[in-house]
N, C-alpha and C positions, 0 to 999 in steps of 0.2 A: 394397468396403465396409469400414468400421471393424471390426476384430476385436471381437466382443462383449465379450471380457474387457477390452479397452482402453476401450471406450465406457462400461463400468460401473466403471472404475477398479480392476479386479481383477487379480490376478497369474495368470500362466499356470501350467500344470501343472508345468513344469520348475522355475519359481520356487518353487512350493509345496514341491517336494521338497527344494530347496536351502535353504529357510528353516527355521530352528530357533529354539527358545525363546531360546537364548543370543544368537544374532545379532539377534533382535528386541529383546531387552533392550538390547543394545549400541546399536542404531539409535535406540531410544527415548531413551536417555541423551543421544545427540548432539542429537536434536530438542529435548529439554528444555534442554540447556545453551545451544544457540544461541538458543533462545527467551528464556532469561534474559538473554543479551547484548542482545537486542532490547528487552526490558522496561526495562533500565537505560539503554540508549541513547535510547529514546523518552522516558523520564523527563527526560533531559538536554535534548535538542533541542526537544521539544514544550513543555517548561517555558520554554525561552528564546523560542520562537516566540510564546508568549502575551503577551510584553511587548516584542518587537523593534520593533513599530510605534511605540508610545509612547516607547520609548527613542530611536529615531531623531529623533522630534519634540523630545524633551528636549535632544538635541544640536544642534538647529537645522535639521533637515531639513524641507522642505515636503511637502505631500501628494503632489505629483507625484513627488518624489524617493522617497518611501516606496513608492509604487505601482510605480515603475520598478525599484527594488531587489527588491521581492517578485516582480515578473514575470520579471526576468532570472534571479533565483535559481531559480525553479521551472522555467523553460525549460532552464537548464543542468542542473538536478537530474534532468530526464527525458532530455533530448537526449544528454547525455554517456554515458548508460548503453549506448547503441549501441556506442560505442568500447570501453567497459570490458568488456562481454560478449564482444565479438570478441577482444579482447586476452587475456582469461582463457582462452578455448578454444584460442587459437593457441599461447600460451606454457605452458599448464597450470599457471600460477602462481596458482591459485585463492586459496590462503591469503595470499601476500604482497600481492596486489591487494586482497583483502578487508580485511586488517589496515591497510594504508595508508589505505584509504577511511575506516575507522572512526576512525583517529587524527585525520585531517583533520576529519571530521564532528563528533567529540566535543570535541576540544581547542579548536576555534574558538569554542565556546560560552563557557567561562570566560574566554577571552581578551577577550571583549567587555567585561569589567569594566575592562580597561586602555585601551579605546578613548577617545582624546581628542577625536575629531571624528566627525561623522556619516559622512564619507567613509571613515574607517578602520573604523567599525562596519559600514558597508555592504559593504566588502570581506570582512570576517569572516563576515557573513551569507551572502554568495555562496559563500565557501569552504566553509562548513558544508553547503550544498546540493550543492556539487561533490563533497564527500567522500561524501555519501549516494549520489550517482550512481555513484561508483567502486565502492562496496562491494556494492550491491544485486544485480546480475546474478550475480557469482561466489558470493555468499552463498546466493542462491536455488537456484543449481545444486547446491551442496553439500547444501543441505537436501533437495532432490529425490532425491538419492542415498539418503539415510537413509530418506526417506519411502517408497521402493519396498519397504522391509522392513516398514513399520508400517501403512500405509494413507495414500495421498497426501492425500486430502481431510482426514482427521483431523489429520495432522501439520501441514499448512498452516493448518488452522483453529485448532489450539492456538497456533501461532506468532502468528497475527493476534490472538487473544484476549489473549496476554501483551503484544503490542505496544500494544493499546488500554489495558491496565491501566497501562502506563507513560505513555501519552498522557494518562491521567486523573490520575495521581499527580503528574506533573511540574508542570502548571499549578497544582495545589492547593498544592504546596510553595512555588512562587513567590508565590502569593497570600498564603500565611502569612508569608513574609518581608516582603512589602510591607505587610501588615496590622500587623506589628511594627515598622514604620517603618525597615525595613532599606535601602530604596532599590534602584534598578536594579542598581548595581554589586555590592552585597552579594548580590542574588539570583543574578546570573551567577556570582559566586564560589562560592556554595553548590552550584551545579550541577556544580562540579568533582568533588564526592564521587561522584555516580552515574556520572559520566564515567569516573573512574578504576576504579570497581567494574566497569563494563562492559568496559573494556579488560583488566582482570585476568581476568575470566571468559572473555574472548575468547582470551587467550594460554593459559589453562588448557585450553580446548577444543581449541586448535591442538596443544598438547602431547599430549593424549590421542587425538586423531584427526588425525594428520598427512595421511592419505589417505582422506577421506570417500568418494571415488568407489568405493572397494572395498566399500562397503556396498550398492552398487547391485545389484539383482536384475534381469538383463536380461529384457525381454519378447520372446518369440519373434517377434512381429509387427513389431518395430522393426528396420529395416535401417540400413545406413550411407549411404544416399543423401542424407542431409541433410534439408532442410526439404521436407516433402511438401505436397500440395495442401491437405490438411485443416488444416495450420498456417496457411496464408495465408487460408483461409476464416475460421478462428478469429480471425485478426488483424482481418479486416473487421468481425466481430461486436464485438470489443473496441473498435475505433475508434468504432462506433456507440454503444456504451455510454458511452464517455468523452465523446463530443461531446454526447450527450443528457442527461448528468447535471448538473442545476442545482447550482452550487456553493453552499456554505452562506453565504458572505458576501452573495450576492445574495438568498438567502432571508431572512437576518437583516435586510438592508436593507429588504426588503418589509415585514417585521414592524414595523420601527421607523417607516417612512414612513406606513403605513396605521393604526398604532396598535392593530393586532389583538392584539399581545402587549406587555405592559409591558416596558420596556427591561431592567429588572433580572432578568426571567425568561428572557430570550433565552439567556444562557449555560446556564441550567438545562435548557432544551429541547435545547440542543446536547449537554449531558452525557448526557441520556436517549438521544439518538441514538447516542452513542458506546457506551453500555451495550448498546443493541440490536445495534450493530456487533459487539462482542466475543462476545455470546451467540450471535448468528446465525452467526458464523464457525465456531464449533465444531459447532453443529447441522447447518449446511449441509455442512460437511466430512464428517460422518458420512453424510449422505444421498448425497453425491457418490460415496462409496465403494460404495454400493449401487446407485444409479440412473444415475450418470454424468452426461453433458452435459445430460440432461433437467432436472436440478436447476437449472442455470444458466439454461436457457431459461424455466423456470417462474418464477424470481426476476425475470427481465426483464419478464415479463408482470405480475407483482405490483407491481414498482416503477414501472411505467408509470402507475400510479394517483396516485403522490405529487405530481406537478406540479399537478394540478387541486386536490388537497387543500390544499397549502401556498400556492398563489397565488390560489385562489378561495374557500377555506373560512374559517370563523370560527376562534376560538381552539381549540376541541376538535379540529376537523378538521386544523388546522395541526400540533398535537401528534401526532395519528395519522399524518399525512403524514411528519413528521420521524422517527418510529419506523420507518416503512417505508423512508425514505431511509437510515437507519442499517443496516437489514437488507441493502439493496443494497450499501452500502459494505463490510459484512462479507463478502459474496460476492466482491466485487472483489479483496479482499486475501487470500482463502483459496482458494475453488473456482477462480477464474479462473487463479491461479498454478499450482494443482495440476494442472489439465488440460493445461497446456503440457508437463509432464513425460511425459504419455502419448503425445505426438505427435512428439517429437524425440529422436533418439539421444543418449546421455549426453555424447558428445564435442562436441556442438553446442548443448548446453542453455544455457550461459551466453550464447552468441550469441543464441539464441532469446529468452531473458529480456530481453536488451538491446534487441532489436528491438521486442519487445512493449511494454516500458516507454516507449521513445521514441515509438512510434506512439500509445500510449494517452495519454501526456502532452501531445503536440502536439494530439491530437484534443480532449482536455479543454480546453486553452487556447483553441482555435478555437471550440468549442461555447460556452464560458463568455462569450467575447467577443460571439458572435452573440446569445446570450440577454440579455446586458447591453444591447445595442442594441435588441433587441425589447421589453425591459421598458418603455421610454419610448414606444414606438410602438404595440404591440399585445400586451397580456397574453395574449390568446387565441392569438396567433401563437407566443408563448413556450411556452405549455402544449402546443400542437400539435406544435412542433418537438421538445420534450423527450420527450413521449409517443411520437411517431412513431418517433424514432430507437431508443428502447428496444424497441418492438415489432419494428422491423426487425432488431435484434440477436437477438431471440427467434426470428424466422423463419430467419435464417442458421444459428443454432445447431441448429434442428430439421433443416434441410437437411443439416447436417454428418453426421448419423447415417447417411446413405447414401453418404458420400464416403470415399475412402481416400487 
């Protein structure tokens, strides 16, 4: 069975003895610094992603080309994490791989201002997604080391909350540039500022914490055997969550097609969902540190309600459903990542994050495609698929409590 201290996200007695106020302060400083890197990087690329579709159209790309570019970018953005995580664990070059990924991810954005054709812009958009794929597994592994000193759920929750703040600020900054008649190229050029700030904070963090793995407090119950059965069970639950989560573009499409929500209010509803995401990430992170995997199982049960609300409900129910949708997103980016660190030894953690992100991304892609097809055939089938997969994930997570 899972060690109770692991299932609740707690540290063992040896870790408690080894932990001190100074070491916790040091770990928290790392968490905050790497979270600031994420806030600034999200400001950069989420700001860009809010206008890449219209920009490709401005350069002459058709709808099919825009769809293919977005699909290829996301598939690479998840699939390549498998290789990145394995390479990071094998070479122990966590910082070089993370830094190279951030440079590619961030500098591709302002370079869009120089793109003279939609093909060139498409290449830069795909490179931006590739850069994110390279950096995420080793970054998450390093964050997990510091989180062992702080509280894993709270650390990952704070990181996600700052992520979402950047995701909120970036599109607003781009909207302001466009409102002032700056144009697409000016907007991409302005995003060079948070990109350089993010890289500056990244290099500062690297200088102060050259070996974040030394912040790790080993849990007595984790051995060196590698990926245990509980990890693979967890991966199955994550795949069910990813495949069963209706993507926002489909929900927004439904709002527009049915006229449930005025088109001008759809971005506002999305912003409300993102606010719920950030707040839920911190709250659920705290709960995870007390209750463990039960929190994630409970979230899956709660979010299983949102498909019926957003696809069958009126305006008020759609808004309520989107808030619940945002809570689930907050859990996916905080508690879901924090739990992996409880199951895998430190020297295999980047590999584990790479596997997780790849499986989750492919599952999300397949689930989104299936729900897109079902939308035109049977709205009830769509709701049943989304709801059923989330309840299946909750069932697997509850079964995990008795597994080792």
